[in-house]
N, C-alpha and C positions, 0 to 999 in steps of 0.2 A: 418517512413520517408522513402519515395522512394530514390533509389540511382539516381543520375543526370543522368546517362546513361538510366536508366529506363525510366525518363520522357523525354529524349531526342529522344530515339527509338520510344516511341509512337507518339511524333510529328512528326517523319520522316515518320512514317507509314501514319499519317494523313496529310501529305503534300499535296496530291492532293485536298482535301478540303481547307486547309488553303490559297492555291493559289486562290481559289475563293473568299476567302474572303479580300485577300490582298488589292485589289483596294480600296475598300470601306474604309477600316482601313486607308489606306494612305489619301485618300481624306477627311476623317474626317465625314463620312455618316452614320447615322443609316441605317440599314438593317435587313432583316426577312430572318433567314434561314427556308425553308421547307423540311421536311424529314420525311419519313415514322416512325409512333410511335414505339418505341422499338428498334431504330437504333443507340443508343448510343448518345443522344443530350446531357445527362448531361455529360458523360465521355468527350466529344468535348469542353464542357463550361468549366470544370475544368482544362482543357489542354492550353486553350487560354490565360489564363495570362501568359504562358511561352513562347509565341509566339513572342513578341518583344524582348525577350533576345536571344533567338535560331534563330530567322530570322532577326537579326538586319541588315542585307545586304540589305534585301529586303523591308525594312521600313526606309526611309530616316529621317523622322521626328519622334520625340518622342510620343511614344504610351504607355498607361496602360489599361489593360483590367482587369476588375474586375469580378468575378463571383459572384451572387446573387440568392438565391433558393426563389423564389415567394412562395415556399410551407411553409416557414416561417410565412408568412402572414396569411395562412388558419390557422394555429395553434395559432397565436396570437388574431385571431379574437373572438376565444373562449373567450380570456381574456377580451376584452373590449365589445364584442357584447352582454352580458348577463347584463352589466351595463347600466342603461339608462342615457346617458349623452348627452347633444346637439352636434349638427353636429360638431360645432366647436371645442368641446373638445375632440371629437373622432378622428377629423382630427390630431390635436395637438399630442394625443396618440401615433397615427400611425406614425406621422413624426417622433418622438423621437425615437421610437422603430427602424423604418427604417434608420435614419440616422445613429444610433449608429452602426448598424450592417454592413453599408454602408462604414463607416469610417474604421471600423476594416479591412475590407476585401480591401479597397483602400489602406490602410497602407501596407498591406502584399504584394500587386501587386506592389505598388511602390518601396518596397524594393528590390524586384527581378531586378528592373531596376536600382537600385544604388540611388533611389531619398532619402535621409534620412533626409529632413527637417521636416518630421513630428514628432509630440512629440508621446512618448510612450504610454501615457494613454490618454483616451478620456472619457468624462463624457455628454457632451451637444451636441447639434447640433451647438453650436457656434464654437467649436472646430473644426467641419468638415468645416465650411465656412472659417475659419481663414486659415486652412491647404490648402484648395483648392486655396484660393487667392494667398498664398505665392507660391504655386506650380506653378500656372499659370503666376504669375508676374515673377517667376525665369526662367521658360522655355516658350519662347513665342510661340513655335510650339506644345507645350504638348495637346493633347486631350486624355479623357479618356473615355473608352467604359465599359458599364455595360450589361453583359450578365445576361438577366432575365429569368433562367430556370424555367420550369414549369409556364410560363405565362398564357397558356391557362385555369389553373384551378382558375384564377381570372379574367377571361375577362367576367364579367357580373356586372349587377348593384349592386349585393351585396357587391363587392369589390370598390365601385367608391371611396371610401376615401383613400385606399391604393393607388390606381392608381393616384389618384391626388397628392400624395406626391412625386412620379417621375416625374409628369409633373412639379409641383413646382421646382424640383431640375433642371429639363431642361431648364424651363423659366429662372432661375437664372444665368445659364451658357449655353446660347443657342449654341453658336459656339464651346464651348470646351467639353460637355458632350454629349455622343451619346449613343444610346441603340442597343444591338443585340437581336433580338426576334426570339428564336427556336419554330416554331409550326409544327404541324405534322397532323392536321385533315384537310380535304376537307372542311368540314362545318365550321370549324371556320375560313379558309382562306375567304370563300365567305363572312362570317358574318363581318370580318374585312374589305374587300374590298369595300362591297357594301352598308353597315351599317355605319360602323364607328362611333358608337354612342358616345364612351367614348374619350375624347381627346387623351389619349395615343395609342389608337388602330387605331387612323388616321394615324399616323407616320409608322404603319406596312403595310400599303397598297403601300409603295415604296420600290425599291430596293430588290425585291424579288428573293433568290437565292435557287435553287433546288440542294440538295446533295443527290446522289443516294447511294444505299448499295455498299458497297467497300470491294471486297473479301480479300484486301490486309490488311484491318484494322482488321479481324479475329484473325491476328498475334499479336494483342495486348493481346487476350486471351492467346495465346502461351507464350509470354513472362511473363504473370503474373504466369502461371504453372512453367515456369523455375525458377522464384524467389522463388514460393512457395515449390519447391522440391530441392532448393539450387542446380540448374545444372547451375548457371550463368556462372560461370569460368572453369567449367568441360571440359574435353576432350568428344569427340563423345562417347557415351556410348550407350549400348543397349536401355535404356530408352529414350535418346534424339532421335535416330534413330525412335523409335516407336512414339514419340511426332510428328516428322517430317511428317511422313506416313499419321498419324492422321489428321494433319493439312491440307494436300492435299485434303481428303475426305471432311473435314469440309468445306473448302473454295468452293469446288463445290457444295455441297448439300446446304448449307446456302445461296450461293450467295452475302454473304457478310453482311446478315441480322444478327444483333448481338444476338436477343433472340434465333434464330436458332442456332448459333455457340455455346452459352452457353450452350443449352440443349443436344447438339450433343457432347460436351467435357465431359459430366457427364455420357454418354453411354457408356458401354463396348463393344458393337457390334454394329456399326452404318450401317452395310451393311443389316442386316436382314429386310425384308419387315414389320415386325412388329414395327420396330423402328418408320416409319411413323406415327404409330397411337398412339404413346406414349403421355400423358396427357400433358408434358411439350411442344412439337411441336404443338399440337393441341391449347393450350392456347396462343402460341406464334403467330399462324395463326390469332387466334381470336382477338389478340391486333392488329395485322398488318392491317387487313381488316376494323377494327373500323375507319379507316381514310376516307374510302369512303362512299358515299350514297349507297342505296339499288339499285338504278338503274345502277351504276358504278361496285359494286360488281356482278351484274348479268351480266353485259357484260364481266367482266373477266372470270366469269364462263365458259360463252360460248366460249371464246377465249381460255380458257385452254384445252377446249376438241377440238375444231378446230381452228388452228392459222389463218384461212383464213376469220374468221368471222369478218364482218364489225362493227367496233366502231366508234360512232360520232367523227368527227377531234377534238374537244376541249377535250373530255376524252382521246382520244389517245395520244394527246399531253402531257397531264397531267401524264398518266401512264409511258409514255416515259421518261419525264423530271424527274419523281420520281424514275426512276429506276426498275418500277414493270414489264414492259415490255422492253426486252433488246435483239436487234437483232430480232426482230418479234417472240420472245419467252418470256414466264415467266421467271423471272430471276432465280428463284429457283426451283429445281426437287421438293423439299418439298411442296412449294406453289401450284405448278401445280398439285401434287397429290392429296392435300387437297381439292382445289377448283373443280377438276374433279371427286373427289369420291374415297377415298382410297380403294384400292380392297385388 
């Protein structure tokens, strides 16, 4: 179990991101977070349930944020997918599974806010409806936000039944339950905005927020290292000084991209030219560039070699909003090296 200060410090480091989200949380609107893949979307999602508790002065109305991992549905599909059931029974099976997981997660988030009218045990979806009815009746300004982590993994017809469950929940409490969609791929974003074939996906085309890589967030890894080595309450020692010096280098080289930062923390010497060719950093670059189309990747490669290269306006604005291009430069020396060809 994390110490409260540990959670609070992580939230303070993420404050720049959270400020972007607060207007939508306060107004009770679903919204989509668009950020580079591997930049800590799951970490942010797991922190958000604590936001109403620690940022209560900036949230005048009652809000509960629930983290839900959509990868649980990809696992559960193996359970029901192999059974030849009618569509209505498949839907009911998924609905039961989702509602049980959602109820448990909502219970935990509500407890953080001191909302204790939930029963301690749940077994059926009727418990969820009963609890939600009692919550909404007691707290007139209460809204619940469900953070659907890894939503991209189920945004296709194979998971239509699973997505219908969330649409079912949304329709039942249209003004009180909202969704937060984290997405990372440009292709997925275009599919959502221009196609919107699935009912849930249509909601994702509104209220789009771009979150850039944030060097300050790298300190989350620093905090985790502090906890791991039991240096939390110690005086400044050689080890803490060493960590601080390394932190500065990691911030600069990673540009705030979490996969780069994690790979760099595991290296003994990050100043050597060979470090840029490490498998972990190359894999991180491969993951990051998966967000773009082939044309966009070609534009970035040209830009990394010559910053005066002209990029089509729409793509340039996208790179800028995502933080890939920062002050007319590639945001990370590592990415720039990889794009231009590591020597």
